[in-house]
N, C-alpha and C positions, 0 to 999 in steps of 0.2 A: 387605856394608854394615857400616860401623863401628858399634860398640855400646860403651856404658859399662857398668861393673859396678854399675848402679843397680838396687836391688831394690824390691819393694813396700813393705817395711819402711822404706826410705829416704823414699819418697813419703809414707807415713803420718806419719812424724816431721815432715816439712816442714809438712804441712797441719794437724797438731795443734798447731803452734807459731806463732811470730811471723810467719813468712814467709806462712803462709796468711792471716793478718790483713792483712798488707801488700798482697797481691794483691786482696783484697776492697776495701781502701781505694782502690786505683788503678783497679780495673775495675768496681766495683759488685758486688752480691751474686750476680749471674749468673756472675761470674768467667770471662768469655770476651770476646774482641774483639768490639766492635760492640754489646754490651749487648742490650737488649730489641729493638732494631731488627733485629739479626742473627737473633734468635730468631723474629721475625715472618717474615723472609725464608725461613728454613729451613722453618717451619711451612707456608707457602704452597706451597713446592716439594714438601713431603712429603704435602700434601693432608690435613692434620690437620682432623678434624671432632669434634663432640661425642660421637660414638659410638666414637671410637678408644680403645684401651687401649695406652698407650705405656710403654716401658721406657727411662728415661734412664740410660745407663751412665756411671759416674763422675760422679754427680750433685752432689757437693760440698754446698753449702749449700741446694740445692734451688730456687734462683732460677728457672731455666728451667721446672722442673716446675710450680711455682706459677703462673708466667706462662701456661703452656699450659692448665692447669686453669681458671684465672680467665678467660682469654680465650675458650676454646672449650667449657668444661664437660666436657672429656674426663677420663678416669681416667689417672693417671700413677704409676708406681712408680719411685722413684729407687734406684739401686744404687751403693753406695760402700764402699770398704774401710777408711775412717778412722772409728773410732767417734765422735770429737769432731764430725766433719762431720755424721754421721747424727743425733746428739743435737741439734745446733743446728738442723739442717734441720727436724726434727720440732717443735721449739719454735716456730720461725718459722711453720711451716705451721699449727700450732694457733692462733697469734696472728692469722693471716690468715683464720681460719675456713674452711680448705680441707682439713682432715683427712679429710673424707668423700670427697674426690676424689684426694688425694695421700698416698701412703705411702712408706716407705723401708725398704730391707733392707741390712743389713751383709753384704758378700760380695765375692768376687773376680771381676773381669770375665773371667778366664780359666776360671772354673768357676762359672757363674752358677747360683744356687740357685732355678731355676725349671724347670717342666716344659716339654717340647717344645710348640711351637705355642701359647705362652701370650699373645703380644702381636701387635698389628696393626702397630706401628711400633717399631723400635729406634732410639734417638736418642742423639746425642753432640755436644758443642760444645767444641772446643779442649781436650779432656782425654785423648784416647786416645794422645797423645804421651807420656804417663806410663806407658803399658802396655808391659811387657817383651816380649810376644809378640803382635804385632798380627794375625798370621795366625790364631792360636787365638782371639783376641777376635772376629774376623769369623766364624769357624766357630761359636762360641757364639751370636753374634747370629743366624746363620742357623737354628740349632737351635731357639731360643726364639720365632722368628717363625712365625706361621701361614702356610700356603701363600697366596700372593698378597700377603703383607705387605711392608712397606717398611723399608729401612734409610736413615737420613738423618743425616749428620753433617758437621761441619767439624773441621779440625785444623791445627795448625802443621806445616809440611813443610819439607824441604830442597829448594831449587829450583836449586841450582848447586853446583859443586865447591868444596871448601874443604880446606885442609890440616889435619893432625891437631891442631895446636895450637888453631886456631880452633874446630874441632869440639868439642874437649875443653872449652874455655872456655865456649862457648855452652850445651852440653848439661849440663855440671856445674852451671852457675849455675841452670838451670831444673829440675835433677834429672830430665832426660829420659834414658832409656836410649839412645834413638835417635829420629830422626824419619823418617817415610816420605816418599815423593814423591807428587805428584798421580797420576802414572801407576802407581806402585807400589801404592797403595791400590786403584786400579781393577783391577789384575791380581789382587790378593788377593780382591776381590769376585767377579770372574769365575771364578777357580779354585775358589771355595767354592760356586758355583752361582747367584750373583746375576746378573741382567741389569742392567747399568749404564745407568741412564736419564739420568744427568747427572754430569759431572765438570767442575769449574771450578777454574782457578787464579785465586784472588781476592787475589793478593799485592800488587796495585798500591796498595792502601790501607794495607798493613801498616806501612810506614815512618812514615806520619803517626800511626797509633795509638801506635806505640812512642815517637815523639817526645812525644806528649801525655802518656803515662805518665811519661816522664822530667820533663816540665815540671811536672806536678802533684807528683811526688815532691820535686823540688828547690825548689818554692815553697810551695804550700798545705800540704803534708804534712811538710815538713822538720822543723820544730820538734816536731811530734807524734811522728814516728818516732824522732827522737833521744831525746826524753824517755821514751818507752815502751820502746824496744828498744836504744838506744845508738847512738853515732856509727858504730861499726864496721859494724852492719847497714845503716845508711843509706848509707855509702860503698860497701859491697859491692853494694847494690841499684842505686845510680847507675852504678857501673862495669859491672855486668852488663847493665843495660838499654841502656847506650851501646854495648856490644858487639853486641847484637841490632839496634840501629839501623844500625850500620855494615854488618853482614852483610845486612840487608834492602836497604839502598841498593845494595850490590854485587850484588844478585840471587842471594844464596846461600840465603836463608830467606824463608818467606812462609806463606800459608795456602791451603787448598783446601776445596772443598765437593763432596759426593758424595750422590747419590740412587741407590738400587738396589732391585730388586724380586726377591722370592723367587717362583719359578715356582709356578703352581697345580698341584696334584696331578692 
């Protein structure tokens, strides 16, 4: 599998700077495709209840964590490696009067700062594409889940063959080291000891979402982005999103959804 020399530090730099702001402007504070509706879908499939203790891995601004806590009354811990994201997530959570249910930890998804069997659900939404070693991430998720616990996540994936130049352009723009495939994630889950309850290729709606991001960027947000961050960033964002639209239409990239269970002891 092709990989770029993208490090955790590279991702931290992006999300501590203007690009992180840009993605929130385009996607909302949940910063994933489909917004709160997609969070509701994943929650239903994962069986989220008010009794659940959830770990949101790569939690960014904490939008999904607050949504889950506000909707179900469950406890959520967000794990993220970017200090600025953690600080802003905590500020917004306090403003939403949800600090009694939602907390955040600074840490690496490949070495999670939690004890074994600490959570009922490990959760992720369109963020694990930034992780450099997805097999290790899945192993850590298995470790911190209680027996009988659930892993539930969505992510951007590679869905078709592409040449090296296209791969480089797409992944360099997004600062992804690489993207898994729908089947590849399922294999990682199985090899780690999860029973795969659900795997879905949900790529059919992906081109429309990417087109909408480009439309908002080039109309509603154009003047704001140029004024705050300059014409160069605007042009790079427009070109980068256009590349993802083209690849999505060609069937090379998309999204997947997975639900897995850790065996009871």
